[in-house]
C-alpha positions in Angstrom: -6.6 2.9 16.9 -3.9 2.3 19.3 -1.1 4.3 20.7 1.7 4.2 18.2 4.1 3.6 20.9 3.0 0.0 21.0 4.4 -0.7 17.6 7.5 1.5 17.9 10.3 -1.2 17.8 12.9 -0.2 20.4 16.4 -1.3 19.5 17.9 -1.1 23.0 17.5 -4.9 23.4 19.4 -6.9 26.0 21.0 -9.4 23.5 24.6 -10.4 23.5 26.5 -10.3 20.2 28.8 -13.3 19.5 32.4 -12.3 19.0 33.5 -13.0 15.5 37.0 -13.4 14.3 36.5 -11.5 11.2 36.2 -7.7 11.5 33.7 -7.6 8.4 31.1 -9.3 10.6 31.3 -6.8 13.4 31.4 -3.9 10.9 28.3 -5.0 9.0 26.4 -5.7 12.3 27.1 -2.4 13.8 26.5 -0.4 10.7 23.2 -2.2 10.3 22.3 -1.5 13.9 23.2 2.1 13.5 21.1 2.4 10.3 18.1 1.0 12.3 18.6 3.5 15.1 18.7 6.3 12.4 15.5 5.0 10.8 17.4 4.1 7.6 15.7 0.7 7.2 16.5 -0.2 3.6 20.2 0.6 4.4 19.9 -1.6 7.5 18.6 -4.4 5.4 21.5 -4.2 2.9 24.0 -4.5 5.8 22.2 -7.5 7.4 21.8 -9.1 4.0 25.6 -9.0 3.7 26.1 -10.3 7.2 23.7 -13.1 6.7 25.7 -14.1 3.5 28.9 -14.0 5.4 27.7 -16.3 8.1 24.2 -17.7 7.6 23.9 -18.9 11.2 24.1 -15.4 12.8 20.5 -15.2 14.1 20.9 -11.6 15.1 21.2 -10.6 11.5 17.8 -12.1 10.6 16.3 -10.5 13.8 17.3 -7.1 13.1 16.5 -7.5 9.5 13.1 -8.4 10.5 12.7 -5.3 12.6 13.9 -3.2 9.6 11.3 -5.0 7.5 8.5 -4.5 10.0 9.1 -0.7 10.0 8.9 -0.7 6.2 5.5 -2.4 6.4 6.8 -5.7 5.1 5.1 -7.9 7.8 5.4 -11.1 5.8 9.1 -10.6 5.3 9.6 -9.7 9.0 7.7 -12.9 10.2 10.0 -15.0 7.9 13.0 -13.4 9.5 11.8 -13.9 13.1 11.2 -17.5 12.0 14.8 -17.8 10.9 16.1 -16.2 14.2 14.2 -18.8 16.2 15.4 -21.7 13.9 18.9 -20.9 15.0 18.2 -19.7 18.5 14.9 -21.1 19.7 15.0 -19.5 23.1 15.6 -15.9 21.9 12.8 -14.1 23.7 12.9 -10.8 21.6 12.2 -12.9 18.5 9.1 -14.3 20.0 8.1 -10.9 21.2 8.4 -9.2 18.0 7.1 -12.0 15.9 4.0 -11.8 18.1 3.7 -8.1 17.3 4.1 -8.9 13.6 1.4 -11.6 13.7 -1.0 -9.4 15.5 -0.7 -6.7 12.8 -1.7 -9.2 10.1 -4.6 -10.5 12.2 -3.1 -13.9 13.4 -4.0 -13.3 17.1 -4.0 -16.8 18.3 -0.5 -17.3 16.8 0.6 -14.0 18.4 -0.7 -15.0 21.8 1.1 -18.3 21.5 4.3 -16.6 20.9 3.8 -14.3 23.8 3.0 -17.0 26.2 6.3 -18.7 25.1 8.1 -15.3 25.6 6.5 -14.8 29.1 7.6 -18.4 30.0 11.2 -17.6 29.1 11.3 -14.2 30.7 8.4 -13.7 33.2 10.0 -10.4 34.5 10.1 -8.6 31.1 7.2 -6.3 31.6 7.1 -5.3 28.0 5.6 -8.6 27.1 2.6 -7.9 29.2 1.9 -4.6 27.3 2.2 -6.3 24.0 -0.1 -9.3 25.0 -2.6 -6.7 26.3 -2.8 -5.0 23.1 -3.1 -8.4 21.2 -6.0 -9.3 23.6 -7.5 -6.0 22.6 -7.2 -6.6 19.0 -8.7 -10.1 19.4 -11.5 -8.3 21.5 -10.7 -10.1 24.7 -11.0 -7.0 26.7 -11.0 -8.5 30.3 -7.8 -10.3 29.6 -6.3 -7.3 28.1 -7.2 -5.3 31.2 -5.4 -7.9 33.5 -2.3 -7.6 31.4 -2.3 -3.8 31.5 -2.8 -4.1 35.2 0.4 -6.1 35.6 2.2 -3.8 33.3 1.1 -0.6 35.2 2.0 -2.1 38.6 5.5 -2.4 37.4 5.6 0.7 35.1 3.2 3.2 36.7 4.2 6.2 34.8 3.7 4.9 31.3 0.9 6.9 29.9 0.3 4.6 26.9 -0.7 1.8 29.2 -3.6 4.0 30.7 -4.6 4.9 27.3 -4.9 1.4 26.2 -6.6 0.1 29.3 -9.0 3.1 29.0 -9.9 2.0 25.5 -10.6 -1.5 26.9 -12.9 0.0 29.6 -14.6 2.1 26.9 -15.4 -0.9 24.8 -16.8 -2.7 27.8 -19.1 0.4 28.3 -17.5 1.6 31.5 -17.0 5.2 30.8 -16.1 6.0 34.4 -13.1 3.8 34.5 -12.2 4.9 31.0 -12.3 8.5 31.9 -10.2 7.9 35.0 -7.5 6.3 32.8 -7.5 9.1 30.3 -7.2 11.6 33.0 -4.1 9.7 34.3 -2.6 9.5 31.0 -3.0 13.2 30.5 -1.6 13.9 33.9 1.5 11.8 33.1 1.9 13.4 29.6 0.0 16.5 29.1 1.7 17.3 25.9 0.5 14.1 24.1 -2.6 15.1 22.0 -3.8 11.4 22.0 -5.0 11.6 25.7 -7.2 14.7 24.9 -8.7 13.1 21.7 -9.6 9.8 23.7 -11.0 11.8 26.5 -13.1 14.0 24.2 -14.8 10.8 23.0 -16.0 9.9 26.5 -17.3 13.4 27.1 -19.2 13.3 23.8 -20.7 9.8 24.8 -21.7 11.6 28.1 -23.2 14.5 26.1 -20.8 17.0 27.6 -20.2 18.5 24.3 -18.4 21.6 25.6 -15.8 19.7 27.4 -15.2 17.4 24.4 -14.6 20.4 22.1 -12.3 21.9 24.6 -10.2 18.7 24.8 -10.1 18.7 21.0 -9.0 22.3 20.9 -6.1 21.4 23.2 -5.2 18.4 21.1 -5.0 20.7 17.9 -2.8 23.2 19.7 -0.4 20.4 20.3 -0.8 18.9 16.9 -2.2 21.1 14.2 -2.2 18.4 11.6 -4.3 15.8 13.7 -6.9 15.0 11.1 -8.7 12.7 13.6 -9.2 15.6 16.0 -10.4 17.8 13.2 -12.9 15.2 12.2 -14.4 14.6 15.5 -14.6 18.3 16.3 -16.5 18.8 13.0 -19.1 16.3 14.2 -19.4 18.0 17.5 -19.8 21.4 15.9 -22.3 20.1 13.6 -24.3 18.8 16.5 -24.1 22.4 18.0 -25.4 23.8 14.7 -22.1 25.5 13.9 -22.3 24.7 10.3 -19.6 27.0 9.2 -17.2 25.6 11.9 -18.0 22.0 10.9 -17.3 22.7 7.2 -14.1 24.4 8.2 -12.9 21.4 10.2 -13.9 18.9 7.5 -12.1 21.1 4.9 -9.0 21.0 7.1 -9.0 17.2 7.1 -9.3 17.2 3.3 -6.3 19.5 3.1 -4.2 16.8 4.7 -6.1 13.9 3.2 -7.8 14.8 -0.2 -9.3 11.3 -0.6 -10.7 10.7 2.9 -14.0 9.1 2.0 -15.8 9.5 5.3 -14.9 13.2 5.5 -16.1 13.7 1.9 -19.4 11.9 2.7 -20.1 14.1 5.7 -19.1 17.3 3.9 -21.5 16.3 1.1 -24.4 15.9 3.5 -23.8 19.4 4.9 -23.5 20.9 1.4 -26.8 19.4 0.5 -28.5 20.6 3.7 -27.3 24.2 3.1 -28.4 24.1 -0.6 -24.9 23.9 -2.3 -25.9 21.0 -4.4 -23.1 21.2 -7.0 -20.5 20.8 -4.2 -22.5 18.0 -2.7 -22.6 16.2 -5.9 -18.9 16.6 -6.4 -18.2 15.0 -3.0 -20.7 12.2 -3.6 -19.0 11.5 -6.9 -15.6 11.3 -5.2 -17.0 8.9 -2.4 -18.4 6.6 -4.9 -15.1 6.7 -7.0 -13.4 5.5 -3.9 -16.2 3.1 -2.7 -18.6 2.2 -5.4 -20.6 0.0 -3.0 -21.5 2.6 -0.5 -25.3 2.4 -0.4 -25.8 5.6 1.6 -23.9 7.7 -0.9 -26.1 6.6 -3.7 -29.2 7.1 -1.6 -28.3 10.6 -0.5 -26.9 11.5 -4.0 -30.3 10.5 -5.3 -32.0 13.0 -2.9 -29.7 15.9 -4.4 -30.8 14.9 -7.9 -34.5 15.0 -6.7 -33.9 18.5 -5.4 -32.4 19.5 -8.8 -35.3 17.8 -10.8 -32.9 15.3 -12.3 -35.4 12.4 -11.8 -33.8 10.0 -14.1 -30.4 10.3 -12.4 -32.2 10.0 -9.1 -33.9 6.9 -10.3 -30.6 5.3 -11.2 -29.1 6.1 -7.9 -32.0 4.6 -5.9 -31.7 1.5 -8.2 -28.1 1.3 -7.1 -29.0 1.4 -3.5 -31.7 -1.3 -3.9 -29.2 -3.5 -5.7 -26.8 -3.2 -2.8 -29.7 -3.7 -0.2 -32.7 -5.3 -1.6 -34.6 -4.6 1.7 -34.2 -0.8 1.5 -37.9 0.1 1.6 -37.2 3.8 1.7 -35.2 3.7 -1.6 -38.2 1.8 -3.1 -40.5 4.6 -1.9 -38.4 7.4 -3.2 -37.8 5.6 -6.5 -41.5 5.2 -6.9 -41.8 9.0 -6.6 -39.0 9.7 -9.1 -40.7 7.2 -11.7 -44.0 8.9 -11.2 -42.3 12.3 -12.1 -41.1 10.6 -15.3 -44.5 9.4 -16.1 -43.6 5.7 -15.4 -46.7 5.1 -13.4 -47.1 1.3 -13.6 -43.4 0.9 -12.5 -43.8 3.5 -9.8 -46.9 1.6 -8.4 -44.8 -1.7 -8.4 -42.1 0.0 -6.3 -44.7 1.5 -4.0 -46.1 -2.0 -3.4 -42.7 -3.5 -2.8 -42.0 -0.8 -0.3 -45.2 -1.5 1.6 -44.6 -5.3 1.6 -41.0 -4.8 3.0 -42.4 -2.3 5.6 -44.9 -5.0 6.8 -42.1 -7.6 7.0 -40.0 -5.3 8.9 -42.7 -4.4 11.4 -43.1 -8.1 12.0 -39.5 -8.6 12.7 -37.7 -8.1 16.0 -34.3 -7.7 14.3 -31.7 -5.3 16.0 -31.6 -2.0 14.4 -28.2 -2.5 13.0 -29.5 -5.4 11.0 -30.4 -5.4 7.3 -34.1 -5.2 8.2 -33.4 -1.6 9.4 -33.4 -0.6 5.8 -37.1 -1.3 5.6 -37.7 1.2 8.4 -39.0 4.4 6.6 -39.0 6.4 9.9 -35.3 6.4 10.0 -33.2 9.3 8.7 -30.2 8.3 6.5 -28.8 11.9 6.0 -27.1 12.3 9.4 -23.3 12.6 9.7 -21.4 9.4 10.3 -18.8 9.2 13.1 -16.0 6.7 12.8 -17.9 4.1 14.9 -21.3 4.6 13.2 -23.3 1.7 12.3 -22.5 1.8 8.6 -18.7 2.8 8.9 -17.4 -0.7 8.8 -19.7 -1.8 5.9 -19.4 1.3 3.8 -16.1 3.0 4.7 -12.8 1.8 6.1 -12.9 1.6 9.8 -10.2 4.2 10.1 -10.0 7.4 8.1 -9.4 6.3 4.6 -6.7 7.8 2.5 -6.9 7.4 -1.1 -4.2 8.0 -3.7 -4.3 7.2 -7.4 -1.1 5.4 -7.8 0.6 4.1 -11.0 2.7 1.1 -10.2 5.2 0.7 -13.1 7.2 -2.4 -13.9 10.9 -2.2 -13.4 12.4 -1.6 -16.9 14.1 -4.1 -19.2 17.8 -5.1 -18.8 20.1 -4.2 -21.6 23.6 -2.9 -22.4 23.6 0.9 -22.3 25.9 3.8 -22.0 27.1 5.0 -18.6 29.1 8.2 -17.8 31.3 6.7 -15.1 30.3 3.1 -14.6 31.9 0.3 -16.5 30.7 -3.2 -16.4 27.6 -4.1 -14.3 26.3 -1.7 -11.8 27.6 -2.1 -8.3 25.5 -4.6 -6.5 25.9 -7.3 -3.9 25.2 -10.1 -6.3 26.5 -10.1 -9.8 25.7 -12.6 -12.5 28.8 -13.4 -14.5 28.7 -13.6 -18.3 32.0 -13.8 -20.1 30.8 -12.5 -23.5 29.1 -9.3 -22.1 32.0 -8.8 -19.6 34.6 -9.0 -22.3 32.6 -6.6 -24.6 32.1 -4.1 -21.8 35.7 -4.2 -20.7 37.2 -3.5 -24.2 34.5 -1.0 -25.4 35.8 2.7 -25.9 32.6 3.8 -24.5 31.8 3.4 -20.8 28.9 0.8 -20.6 26.9 -1.1 -18.1 24.3 -4.0 -18.3 21.5 -2.9 -16.0 17.7 -2.3 -15.6 18.3 1.5 -15.2 16.4 4.3 -16.9 18.4 6.2 -19.4 21.1 8.5 -18.3 21.9 11.9 -19.8 25.5 11.5 -21.1 27.9 14.2 -20.4 29.7 15.5 -23.6 27.0 13.8 -25.6 27.8 15.7 -28.7 31.6 14.8 -28.5 30.7 11.0 -27.8 28.4 11.0 -30.9 30.9 12.5 -33.1 33.5 10.0 -32.0 31.2 7.1 -32.5 30.3 8.3 -36.0 34.0 8.5 -36.9 34.6 5.0 -35.7 31.7 3.7 -37.9 32.9 5.5 -40.9 36.3 4.1 -40.5 35.1 0.5 -39.7 31.5 -0.7 -39.9 32.2 -3.5 -37.6 29.4 -5.2 -35.6 30.9 -3.7 -32.4 31.1 -0.1 -33.7 27.5 -0.4 -35.1 26.2 -1.7 -31.8 27.9 1.3 -30.0 26.3 3.7 -32.6 22.9 2.2 -32.0 23.3 2.7 -28.2 24.1 6.3 -28.7 21.4 7.0 -31.2 18.8 5.3 -29.0 19.8 7.4 -26.1 18.9 10.4 -28.3 15.5 8.8 -29.2 16.8 8.3 -32.8 15.0 5.0 -32.9 14.9 4.4 -36.5 18.6 5.0 -37.0 19.5 2.8 -33.9 17.2 0.0 -35.3 19.1 0.1 -38.7 22.5 -0.2 -36.8 21.3 -3.1 -34.7 19.9 -4.8 -37.8 23.4 -4.4 -39.6 25.2 -5.5 -36.4 23.1 -8.6 -36.1 23.6 -9.4 -39.9 27.4 -9.2 -39.4 27.3 -11.1 -36.1 24.2 -13.2 -35.9 25.3 -15.4 -32.9 25.9 -12.4 -30.5 23.0 -12.9 -28.1 23.2 -9.6 -26.3 22.7 -7.8 -29.7 19.3 -9.4 -29.8 18.5 -8.3 -26.3 19.3 -4.7 -27.0 17.3 -4.6 -30.3 14.3 -6.3 -28.5 14.6 -3.6 -25.9 14.8 -1.0 -28.4 11.6 -2.1 -30.1 9.7 -2.1 -26.9 11.0 1.4 -26.1 9.7 2.6 -29.6 6.3 1.3 -28.7 6.4 3.0 -25.3 7.5 6.3 -26.8 4.7 6.3 -29.5 2.2 5.4 -26.9 3.4 8.2 -24.6 3.1 10.6 -27.4 -0.5 9.5 -27.7 -1.1 9.9 -23.9 -2.0 6.3 -23.8 0.6 4.6 -21.7 -0.4 1.3 -20.1 0.4 1.0 -16.4 -0.4 -1.5 -13.7 -2.7 0.5 -11.4 -3.4 -0.5 -7.9 -6.6 1.2 -6.6 -7.7 1.9 -3.1 -9.5 -1.4 -2.8 -6.2 -3.2 -3.0 -7.0 -4.5 -6.5 -5.0 -4.1 -9.7 -6.2 -3.1 -13.1 -4.8 -2.1 -16.4 -5.6 1.5 -16.9 -4.9 3.8 -19.8 -4.6 7.5 -19.4 -6.8 8.2 -22.4 -10.4 7.3 -23.2 -9.2 5.6 -26.4 -7.6 2.1 -25.8 -5.2 1.0 -28.3 -3.3 -2.3 -28.2 0.4 -2.4 -29.2 2.2 -5.3 -30.8 5.3 -6.6 -28.9 5.8 -9.6 -31.2 9.0 -8.5 -32.8 10.6 -7.6 -29.4 9.5 -11.0 -28.1 11.0 -12.7 -31.1 14.3 -11.1 -30.4 14.4 -11.9 -26.8 13.4 -15.5 -27.6 16.3 -15.8 -30.1 18.7 -14.4 -27.4 17.4 -17.1 -25.0 18.0 -19.8 -27.6 21.7 -18.5 -28.1 22.4 -18.3 -24.4 19.8 -20.3 -22.5 21.6 -19.8 -19.2 21.5 -16.0 -19.1 18.6 -15.2 -16.7 18.0 -11.5 -17.7 16.7 -12.5 -21.1 13.8 -14.4 -19.4 13.2 -11.4 -17.2 12.8 -9.1 -20.2 10.4 -11.7 -21.7 8.4 -11.5 -18.5 8.1 -7.7 -19.1 7.2 -8.0 -22.7 4.5 -10.7 -22.1 3.1 -8.6 -19.3 2.9 -5.5 -21.7 1.3 -7.8 -24.2 -1.4 -8.7 -21.5 -0.3 -12.4 -21.3 0.2 -12.3 -17.6 0.5 -16.1 -17.0 3.3 -16.4 -19.5 4.9 -13.3 -17.9 4.9 -15.3 -14.6 6.5 -18.2 -16.3 9.3 -16.1 -17.7 10.0 -14.3 -14.4 10.1 -17.6 -12.7 12.6 -18.9 -15.2 14.9 -16.0 -14.5 14.6 -16.4 -10.7 15.4 -20.1 -11.0 18.5 -19.4 -13.0 19.6 -16.6 -10.7 17.7 -15.8 -7.4 19.2 -12.4 -7.0 17.4 -10.4 -9.6 15.3 -8.1 -7.4 13.4 -6.6 -10.3 12.1 -10.1 -11.3 10.6 -10.5 -7.9 9.2 -7.1 -7.9 7.5 -7.4 -11.2 6.3 -10.9 -10.7 4.9 -9.7 -7.4 2.9 -6.9 -9.2 1.5 -9.4 -11.7 0.5 -11.9 -8.9 -1.5 -9.2 -7.3 -3.1 -8.3 -10.4 -4.2 -11.9 -10.8 -5.6 -11.7 -7.2 -3.0 -13.9 -5.7 -1.9 -11.3 -3.1 -0.3 -13.5 -0.7 2.5 -14.9 -3.2 2.6 -11.3 -4.7 3.5 -9.7 -1.4 6.0 -12.4 -0.6 7.8 -11.7 -3.9 7.7 -7.9 -3.2 9.2 -8.6 0.2 12.0 -10.6 -1.4 12.5 -7.8 -3.9 13.0 -5.3 -1.0 15.4 -7.6 0.6 17.4 -7.6 -2.6 17.6 -3.7 -2.7 14.5 -2.6 -4.6 13.4 0.0 -2.2 10.2 0.9 -4.1 8.9 -2.5 -3.0 8.2 -1.2 0.5 6.0 1.5 -0.6 4.0 -0.9 -2.6 3.8 -3.4 0.3 2.8 -0.7 2.8 -0.2 0.3 0.7 -1.4 -2.9 -1.0 -0.3 -5.8 1.1 -2.6 -5.0 4.1 -4.7 -7.7 5.5 -8.5 -7.6 5.8 -8.1 -6.7 9.5 -6.2 -3.5 8.5 -8.8 -2.4 6.0 
């Protein structure tokens, strides 16, 4: 809704860097800063992680790491880092400023305004604070105060076009189209190559019924940015109003090329398809809308109308029933359902619906409720098949307030830890924090095959045939537990699960106290289940849908359950043999999650983290499970920590599923 320039975090801050005696501190500081400038935010976090570990009192490390997290959409993590910054330097103005920006993004406007007041007190001459506070006032719908702050900013920075765009938006919300238009004109004069000014001004023209001027502005915006879906969407509405049906459909199609799951665009296109008699396409679009938002009363109501046109009265009756369930005062839905029932010969029930509709109409006529209230659904004179604009009366209730983008995303758990072959890496993978275990370290160090203990997916070994032949020779010469274990690793890499399992069994029989043998055999048994289920096209994954909820989904209509008991038994035995090894509990967390025992999965992930708080995968997986269990706040904090520990996938999940209600 706002100019993106407000949220662009500028790195050119006037902050003094403390001179450190050690070169390493300066190195990580400047490499982190450069990564921020280059937009390599995950890399920046790694540098500032190391810096904060070398000296936990360096407040700039937390500050710049907070900026990196903000840009990755991790607002909770950014806030915590700004909190740390102010703990070590309570008069650091930029930290108050950017913490306020972060707080405003998650809807904590009062807290954000308090931070901005503190920042203004510390540096009243810093003009950027007035801009940020103006936007925060706007977000909290204090438009008069927002205008005052933008006025202060504009007096000091009269050539900043974004300030005029935002002040114009304030005037528009206050109903002053004259002042809004003047500000939009000024913004365009200052930056005629920014499409945003033309898009904003077109809205004012549309409100004034100056449709030609509105379309002209949107044409200019699209010449400047041919992928601006907001401009295409608005132009489609205007073209429809001018009865340019072909042009309206063309623009809506263009939006959907960029955003295939845009619910509001699909809804509007469905209406147009229905009006021109393309009922099949209309039904397809309504189906997609209701897949995205199953509580959309208007989609049910209008899809029912299409079913009526096609003579599918039972389907129509079902959709009218859904609309009535969502809005029990929807008199017109009762009227239409009455007709559908009469066509099906259900005359008694049809009469009941008709009587209910008449009663609700009488109740509505006796009311003086504003037209946007629920009683409006009892008004049978109203039309419910008009196109919806982004600020239409039902937009906030039945669609996201912004253009909704839907993607069907499978969020997979990070895999099990185990000993596995590696082409060039011996020992643990190269990471900042490394858990030491003498038994596994010694085994990896003396192994003839390059090994690693990691949570990575399988690698394709170079010279796999040669390696396998050499391993087989060693086993033929000496069926020691170590040689059998190596053979099991190689066979498992080739999906020779049964052979690998036999080798693990024999290795454990020969060396029953070697705990990592049990870890690998348990991991193999879990992989066997995953392989079988994938062959059946029935792989369970944690699926987060567009409504920010998580569900277990299978990719086949037939649901099967798989038994991880043997794998859990092996991991439990490994934990008994070496109770201080954290990765065993991480693996148990995965296995219990796959077994649908999510509370126990959380217990096991927590044990792993308690023993060693640097297992990023444990935070990542526990975060997913917590979100699944509707504890989004804790889950998002875990994902933030996972990102901090180097799990870069966490940020894509955070950006999509850790939004606040204000952002939806």
